[in-house]
Structures are given as structure tokens and as C-alpha cells.
C-alpha positions in Angstrom: -8.3 1.9 -7.0 -5.9 1.6 -4.1 -5.6 3.8 -0.8 -2.9 6.2 0.1 -1.7 4.9 3.4 1.2 6.9 5.4 2.6 5.1 8.4 4.5 7.3 10.8 6.8 6.3 13.7 6.8 9.8 16.3 8.0 10.1 19.5 5.6 11.2 22.5 7.2 14.8 21.3 6.4 14.4 17.9 9.8 13.7 16.3 9.7 11.4 13.5 13.6 12.2 12.1 16.1 9.1 12.0 14.2 6.4 13.9 16.1 3.7 12.6 19.9 4.4 13.2 22.5 7.1 14.7 23.5 7.5 11.1 20.3 7.6 9.2 19.8 11.3 9.3 22.1 13.7 11.4 20.8 16.6 9.8 20.5 20.0 11.6 22.7 18.4 14.6 20.4 15.6 15.2 22.0 13.3 17.9 19.2 10.9 18.9 19.2 8.6 15.8 18.0 5.1 16.7 15.5 6.0 19.2 13.0 3.2 17.8 15.3 0.3 17.7 14.9 -1.1 21.2 10.9 -1.2 21.1 11.1 -3.8 18.0 9.7 -6.8 20.0 7.4 -9.4 18.5 4.1 -7.2 18.6 5.6 -4.5 16.7 7.1 -6.9 14.2 3.6 -8.3 13.5 2.2 -4.8 12.8 4.9 -3.8 10.0 4.6 -7.2 8.7 0.7 -6.6 8.2 1.3 -3.1 6.8 4.0 -4.4 4.1 1.7 -7.6 3.3 -1.0 -4.8 2.0 1.6 -2.9 -0.3 1.0 -2.6 -4.0 3.6 0.2 -4.6 5.5 3.2 -2.6 5.5 6.9 -2.3 8.4 8.1 -1.0 10.0 11.5 -0.1 13.4 12.3 -1.4 15.2 12.0 2.1 13.6 8.6 3.0 14.1 7.5 -0.5 17.7 8.1 -0.5 18.0 6.2 3.2 16.1 3.4 1.7 18.2 3.0 -1.2 21.3 2.8 0.1 20.3 0.0 2.3 17.4 -2.1 1.2 18.5 -3.3 -2.6 21.5 -5.1 -0.6 19.1 -7.2 1.1 18.1 -10.1 -1.2 16.9 -12.9 1.5 13.6 -14.0 -0.1 12.1 -14.5 3.3 12.5 -10.8 4.4 9.1 -9.5 3.2 9.9 -5.9 3.8 12.8 -6.1 1.6 11.0 -8.5 -1.0 8.0 -5.7 -1.1 10.5 -3.0 -1.6 12.6 -4.4 -4.0 9.9 -5.6 -6.1 7.4 -3.0 -6.2 7.0 0.2 -8.1 8.4 3.2 -6.1 7.4 7.0 -7.0 9.4 9.9 -5.7 8.3 13.5 -6.2 11.5 15.5 -6.7 12.9 18.3 -8.7 16.7 16.9 -8.2 16.5 13.4 -8.5 17.3 12.9 -12.1 19.0 9.1 -12.4 17.7 6.8 -9.6 19.9 3.5 -9.1 17.2 1.7 -7.4 15.1 -0.8 -10.0 11.4 0.3 -10.3 11.7 3.8 -9.3 9.8 6.6 -11.1 10.7 10.0 -10.4 7.2 12.3 -10.3 8.2 15.9 -11.6 4.8 17.5 -12.5 1.6 18.7 -10.4 1.8 16.3 -6.9 -1.9 16.5 -6.6 -2.5 15.3 -10.2 0.2 12.5 -10.4 -0.8 11.0 -6.8 -4.1 10.8 -7.8 -3.4 9.0 -10.8 -1.2 6.8 -8.9 -3.9 6.2 -6.2 -6.2 5.4 -9.0 -4.1 2.7 -10.9 -2.5 0.9 -7.9 -3.7 -2.5 -6.8 -3.3 -2.5 -3.1 -2.1 0.5 -1.0 -0.2 3.1 -2.1 2.3 3.4 0.9 4.3 6.5 2.5 6.8 5.3 5.0 8.7 8.2 7.0 9.0 11.2 4.5 7.2 13.6 6.9 7.2 16.6 4.8 5.6 14.7 1.9 2.7 13.4 4.2 2.0 16.9 5.5 1.8 18.0 1.7 -0.7 15.3 1.0 -2.6 15.9 4.3 -2.9 19.8 3.2 -4.0 18.7 -0.3 -6.5 16.3 1.0 -5.2 13.2 -0.7 -4.1 11.0 2.2 -6.6 8.1 3.1 -5.4 6.6 6.2 -2.5 7.4 8.9 -0.9 4.8 11.2 0.6 6.8 13.8 3.1 4.8 15.6 3.9 6.6 19.0 7.2 5.7 20.9 7.2 6.0 24.7 10.3 8.3 24.6 11.0 12.2 24.6 13.8 13.6 22.7 13.5 17.4 23.0 14.7 18.3 19.4 14.3 16.7 16.1 11.6 17.3 13.2 8.3 17.4 14.4 5.5 15.8 12.1 2.8 18.1 12.6 4.0 21.7 12.6 2.6 25.3 12.9 0.4 25.9 10.0 -0.6 22.8 9.1 -4.2 22.7 7.7 -7.0 21.5 10.2 -7.8 17.9 9.6 -10.1 15.5 11.5 -9.3 12.1 11.7 -11.5 8.9 12.6 -10.1 6.3 14.7 -10.3 2.9 12.9 -8.1 0.6 15.0 -5.7 0.6 17.6 -3.1 -1.5 19.9 -0.2 -1.1 22.2 2.4 -3.7 21.8 4.3 -5.2 24.6 7.2 -2.6 24.7 4.6 0.1 25.2 4.5 1.4 21.6 1.0 2.8 20.6 -0.1 2.0 17.3 -3.0 3.8 16.2 -4.8 4.0 12.8 -7.0 6.7 11.5 -8.8 7.5 8.5 -8.9 11.2 7.2 -12.4 12.6 8.0 -12.5 16.1 6.4 -12.1 19.3 8.5 -12.7 19.6 12.3 -16.1 20.4 13.3 -16.4 22.9 16.5 -18.5 23.8 19.2 -18.7 24.9 22.8 -19.1 23.2 26.3 -20.2 26.6 27.8 -22.8 27.2 25.1 -24.0 23.2 25.5 -24.1 23.8 29.4 -26.3 26.9 28.9 -28.9 24.8 26.6 -29.2 22.3 29.0 -29.7 24.7 32.0 -32.5 26.3 29.6 -34.2 23.0 29.1 -33.7 21.6 32.5 
């Protein structure tokens, strides 16, 4: 049984839209596409290689799938690990509108998301990886299906664009498992999903300490 793992690029103000280039996703009048490009040093490349080396299959939201499908099938250099993995491994897309995907190895999921993703995770050898696909990742978190989140935070504030964590998200607790900061200042933090938050009160704790003093 594999793990369901998300790698999400975000800015300091939580924007995940179009990190790779100006034309990637200008929807909603977004003019800041390509904000991650100048932070791609060797440390960052090493992390990306580590992630893709563990991939067993990919689960992609429709928007991310369309962006990837327009680019990666054209990259055929066998030395390019990312291209090799994306082109060779199974790709799954939950969608009610994608009917004839042209990217080899693509399967459209049209049924119950929780059931289909649970079945995929159980039969995947390696990680079932989600890249980008913010709306899909939020749904997976809300359903309690995500195992690991790699939150990659870039030292930039954009002030507009789609945010990853939004109002109304299901409260979720995470357990920090690994972390590093690249030479360019990108914070790469890995978390396991650990259920729902626990709550307490500093005031109540302080009063208890005073009573026991």
C-alpha cells in the first residue's frame, strides 16, 4: 500500500497559482505567474529529484493535468527524471468533463472520490503523488485521505491569486517530520497528517500551576 503525498508550492501569503511561468495559469487576471523560477537552485533541484524518485503514480487535478499534459509529453530526454516519471507512470484525474485524454497512461476518475482514491492508494507501489492541484488537495484533506504534505514556501508575497488554505477548511493537525531551507531561502517542510487539532488554554494551565505552587 502506497502513501498519498502532496507537494505544494506556496508564497508567504499562501498563493499557489502558476508558480512555473507567466502563461501557466492567468485565470482571474493573475499577473504574477512564474514567481518560483528564480529560487530554483541546486538545493531545490535535489529536493524535487528526491520526491519524483519515490513516485509510483500521479493523482492530478484537472487544471494541473492540462498544464502538465501540454508540456511534459514533449520532453523525451531519458536523463530527465521528472519527464521520465510523468510520462511513464500511471496518471489519474478526477473529472466530470475530461473524456478523451491524449496523454498516455491517463485514467479519468468519475466516481466517488474517496472510494476511488482509497483503492488507488492501496494498489500503488510507491507514492501516489499530487503536484499542485490545490482544490483537489483540499478535498483530500477534508476527506482525511492525505498522508503527507510537503509544503514548499518561497520567500515572496504576491497579494493576489488563489490561496491554498481557505476559509472553511476542515481543521487538521499535522506532525512535522522533516525540514530544510535552501540556499535561496525556500523553506521545505514535510508533515504527516495527524487527525484533528487538540485545544487547550494557557490561562487555565497557568491557574493550575498557581494552585499547585
